[in-house]
N, C-alpha and C positions, 0 to 999 in steps of 0.2 A: 195145270198146266204150270212149271214152272218157266224163267226168264233167267236171262245168262248177267250177267252185272259185274263192272269192274271198276275200279279207281285208280288208272296208272298203273296198270300191272304191263310190265314191259318183256317180252321175247326171249333179249337174252342177259345176260350179265352184265358185255359189256356195257350195255346201257346205262346201266347203273352208277357203273364205274365214272362213264363219262360226263355224270349225273352231277358227282363226291365234287368233280371238278369248278362246278360252280358256285358264286359265292352271293350271298342278298346285299341287296344294300342297308349302308350301314340305318337307313331309318326303319325300318325293321327293329332292331335293335331298340333306337331312341324314344321310340313309341311303346316299347316293351317297360322301360326306362320309367315312364311314367305312370303305367299303371300301377297303386296303391297295395292291388291284393298281391304281386311277385318279391319276393325277397332274393338277395342277392349275400355272397359275403365282402363286409364291408372293405376290406381290406384284401380283394386280390381281385385279377383279372386275368380271363386266356389272353393270350398273346401267340398266334401263328405266324414266323419270321418266312422271306420269300424265301425260296427256293436256293439252294445254293450262297447262301448268306455268311459268310464266315461270323465266326466270335467275338471279332471284335466290333463289325456293324453291329453285332446283338447286344453285348454290349453294351456299346454307346444308346440304342438304343433306351436303354431300362436307364443310363445316367444320367438321364434329363430330367427325367421325375426322382433322380432317386431310390428307383425301384429294383428288385433281384429276381432270381428268375428262383421257383425254392424247387422245382421240380419240375421234368423234360417228360410230357404226359406222351406223347411220340415222336419217335423220330423215321422219316420220310422222305428221301431223298428230293420225290420226286413232288410230291406235299410242301415240305417246309416244315423245321420244328413246329410243334405247341409245344410252350411254359405256361408252367401256373407259378403265373410273378406277383410276389409280395411286396406290396404298395407303403412306401414308410406314412408313419402313424401323419393320421391328419389329411393327408391326403385323400381325394372327394375323389371315390372309383369313377365317376363322372369327368369329372375334368380329366383323370387321369388317363380314360377311353380314349379321349380324344383327341390328345397331346398325344398319345402313342400312333392313334390311327392315321394320322398327318407325316409320318417318318417315314423315310423311304425305306426304310428296310424292314416294316410291317406289312402283313399280306392282310391279317385279320385283330380285330381283341374287341373284345367281350366281357362282360358281366360275369364273375364263378356264379350263375345261379342257382338256389337252394330249390330242391324238390323232395316231397313229403310221402309218402303212404296217401292211398285210395279209398279208405275204408273208414267205417266208423262201429268205434267197437262193438246070411245068415248071423252080416253086420247089424250093431244093435239100429242104430240114425237111418240104415236104409229098413227096413222093419218095424221103426215105430211108425210111419210119416218124417221126417224131420229131415232127410234127403232127397227131397222132394227137387234139385237141381238136376239130378241123373235120371229122375222119371219120365218115365213116354205115356204117349194114351194107350198103350198097349203092351207095357213092360210087362214080368209078372211080378206078385205080392202089391208092390204099390202100384198108382195111375195119377202123372200129373201130363196134361197135353201140351202146356208151359215149361217141361224141365228140358234138360238138349237130346234126350234119347237113349241116353247111351247104355241106358239098361237093357232096352230093345236090341243095342245092337250084343251085348254081352249074352242076349237069349237064344239068339242066333247062334253063337259060334264067335262072333268078330272080337276081335280082342289087339292086345299090341305084343309087340317084338319086345323085348328085351335089350334089344343090341341099339334099340330107339333114346337117345340123348336129349333133354330140352333143359335149359340155361334157367334158371330162377334170379334175377337180377330183381335186387328188393335187402329187407332187413336179411337177418343170418335166420337159417333152418335146421330146428334142432333134427342130432340125426342120430338121435336113440332114442327116435318117440317109438314106439313096437306097430307102429298101422302105416310107417313108409321108410322104416330103416333100414330093408330090405333093398329099398331103392334109390337107398344115399349114391350115389356115381361113385366111384370109387378109380382115382386117376392112377391108370395100368403103367405111366411111363414115368414113376413116381416113386420112390423106395423111401417109406413112411418111415421120420424122425430122422435119422441121416445125416441132418445138417443140411443139404447139397441142393441144389438146382439140377435133377436130373434130366428133367424134360428141359431143359436149355429158355423155360420162358421167363426166366427172369421173375421169381417165384418160385420161394426153397420150401421144400414140404407141401405145396399145394396137391390134397389127396382125397379134399372132397371139395372146392374152389377156395376163393380166397377172399378174406376181408380186405375192402378195401381203404373203411374205415379206419381202422387200428393195424393197416399194413403187417401183419401179420396172415397163420394160414387158419385159425381158427374162428368157424365162418357162425357159428354158434357159440353165441355170449351168455345166455340164460333169456328170463321171462320178455325180458324185452324185446324178443326178437317172435315176439308171435305172428304178426301180421306175414311175416316172410312162410314160417311155419304152416299157419295158416293156408295159402299159395299153395305149398308143397303136397296140403294132404286132397288138394280140389285135385288136384293131377294128378297126382301119385302115389292115394293108399289104397294100400293091398286092398283088393275081396275077398271075400269067404275067410277070413279068416277069425271070427266070430269076437270081432271088437269092431265097437269105436262108426271108422264113415267110411268110402268106398270112394276110391277118384274114378277118374273119367278113365282113364287110362295107370291099369292098377300094376303092372310089370313095368312102365318105362323107368329109365333113372334120369337121376336128378341133380346136377350140379349147381351150384351155389356160386354169385357173385356178390356178395354183402359190401352196401357204398350207404343203403341207410341205415343212422344211429341215433340216439335219442336227440337228438337236434336234425332227423332231415337229413340229408344227401349234397353234395353240392354237383357240379357238372362238372369238373376233372376229374371225381371220382367216378359219374356217369361213363364216361369217356373211356378211364382203364374199366371198369368193368365190361361194358360192350366187345370192347379192344379181344378183352382174355379170352370173351364164347366163341368170337370171330379166328383166334390162334387155335385153338380147339381144333376148332374144323382143318382148316387152312396147312397147320404143319403138322398135324397129325392124325387126318383122318378118321375124327372123333363124329359119331353119325349126329351130329347137332341138329334139329329139324329148327326148335322152335326157342326164343327168350322169349320167358313171363317178363312182364313190367308196367303192375298194379302201383306206378309212380308217377306224379306229377306232379306241375306247380310253378316251375320256371319261366321264363320266359327263349324268343327265340332263339339260338343256339347254331351257328353253323357248321360250330366244331365238332358237337354231341349231331345232330344230323349226318353230317361226313362218317361219324362212327355208326349208325343206323345205318349210313348206304353202303358202306365194307360190310357191315355183316351180308345187306341182302344180296353182294354180289358173291359171298360164299355162300349161297341159297341158305339164309337162313331167315325164317320168316321173323318179323320183330312187335311178337301181342301186348296190346299195348291197351291199359283204360282210359277210357274219355275223359275220364272226368270225373268230382261230384260237384261241380255246381261252385254257384259263387260262395261266397261267407258264411253266409244263410242258410247253405245245404240245397239251393232250387238250382237245377240244370240250368244252363246253359245253350244257346246257340252254337256250337263249335265253329260252322259258317262266317256267325259274325264275329266272334271273340274266338281266335284257336286255344285249346289246353296243347299245353306241348308236353310228351315227346309224342302221343298220339296222333297229333295237327300236323307233324312234317307230312310234306307230301310222297317221302320213299316210297317204293313201291311196293315195297317188302311190310309194311306194317297193314295191321290188322287193328282197324279198333273198334273196340265194345263198349257197349250202353250195359247197361244193369235193366231187366225187368221183373217181376214179382211171380211169385205163383200163383197169381190170376190172371196173369199177362200182363197188363196194364206196363208201363215206362217206368222204375225204379225215380219217385219225384223229385230226386238228388243229382237222377244222371241225365248225365252232356248229350247233346244231340243236335246230326246236325245229318242235311239229308247229302251232302257229300264228302261231309268231315269226319262222319263217323260210318262203318261197316255195316254191324247186325248186334243185335240186343242177344245175351244172355241171361240164366239165372243171376239175383243179385242183393236180394234181399232175402236178409234171414236163414241164412247158406254158414249150414255148422262143417265144423272141422277141423281139424288137429289144432294146438296150441300145447306152449309149454305151462305152466302154474309151479306157482310155489305153493307147499303143502309145508308146515314149520319149520319153514326157511330151504327147504330143499327142494329143485325141482325137478316136476316129475311129468309125465303126459298124460295131456288131460285135452277135453276139446269146447267147441266156443262155437254160439253160431254170431256171424259179424252179417255188415251192411256195407258195398258199395260197389264201385264200377272194380274195385279192386277185387272180390268177391267173380264175381262177371267174365273177368279176362282167364281168369286160369281154366275155366270151362272149352275153351278156345286155345289154349294152351294144350292143356289134351286131346281136344277135338286134333289139331295136326300134327299128337304126335300116334294118333290112334289112325290114319287117313294113311302116316308114311311109314306104317307098321302092314297095314293092309295092302300097299302098294307100293312097296319099296323101291320103284325105280322114278315114282313123279319129281318132277320139279319143286320147287318154292312156286314158282308159278304157276306151276298145276293143282299144284293140295291149296292158296291162297282161291283160285277160281274152282275150285270144287267146294270149298264151305260157304263162300258166300251164294253158288249157282243153285244150290240145297237148301238156303233158309228159306223158313216157312213165314210165306206172308203174315203177320199179325199186325192188326190195327193201331193199334199202337202207335205201334210208331217206321209208319204208311207217312213219307213224308216228311217223316225224322230220321231216315239211314238209306243207307244208296240200294241196300237190300230190300228196305222194309218189312226185312223178319226179322225170324230167331233161330238162332242152331237149333241142326239137327243132323245128329253122327249116325242115325240110325239105314241111310240109305249108302252109305261106305262101303 
């Protein structure tokens, strides 16, 4: 008998909007600043000014430190403008934060945290037994009871719709990999290469998405974008094309917001990436049902949580990696030591732990009976990657471990459910995924559901 679970599900979007307006105590940020395992940009802050604050008042606040606004991250009259602020050389972030926090013009100030990926570095990989994450206990050809059961769903004709879209907020995604190329989203409102922002979203020629690291429309930059490409294959690699791997949702369309580069990514760019995805749905009606977020490592950010809540208000689920433990790679209890963004209490988050092909919790995977929702395959997961052969970037495949690899199984499941139930809300999709989780001994008392992903009943 299946039990019903929830982790702060809301009945209406208005509740999420209201939650976005609340701001946490500065003590939470101050505590994270004391943690040696968290990093932030040494000369930057995120500063949100109070609503209606005149430019002169904003400038006056920054001049007290000799600081300047480097970029406006969000303009919203009801919330107040959010700026990325550059500090003068030698000015300590902690000191500057406390000075600005006391200024009457400032609503919120926090570090620009640094995030990293949550991975350790007739389809042949399905046929040879490698692609265990999509198998089921009654799947054709190959079986594994601890897989996502996706192959069982395919076997009875349950498949994805090509009008369903998911966002990949990550590194770049290889747009020419033959196993995923057909499912790379193409912006219907943008004319490629004309140098004009046709869709009016502030990004010129964002045909497949946007690169927030380099601030350009080239979302794939080479072999360094292996993590994002690996995620894309698990979500949406084409099935039955006689090559490589098969994704959970083999016809879904995937749009990429690249914010992770060689040195990781920042809170500022993460906020821009999350809002980019939200805008695609709210202004253009793109059927974007979820974003995949296989990254973490920063401290608490109210500004980022607000962006996630805006995504929730738009009916988009935020699927997040629970995290790969401490500096030694040992999974931690995130009920006691939060790992962001997965640990935010936003109702649209699904936090994902990793399990092995034997059903045990992966040793590196974080857990939490109130903060992590369910487990999915995340150890020894084969998927698409770019490779360099004699200096030329070519398509390839590799097996990675991490909650990064577990997370796209759930994002694919969201797309599958949305395809089969086109009128379902984000709240209903999340509930369906959690309620269908199969009880699993290794996850009992360690996740909200105590179970693992099962898409066979969708």
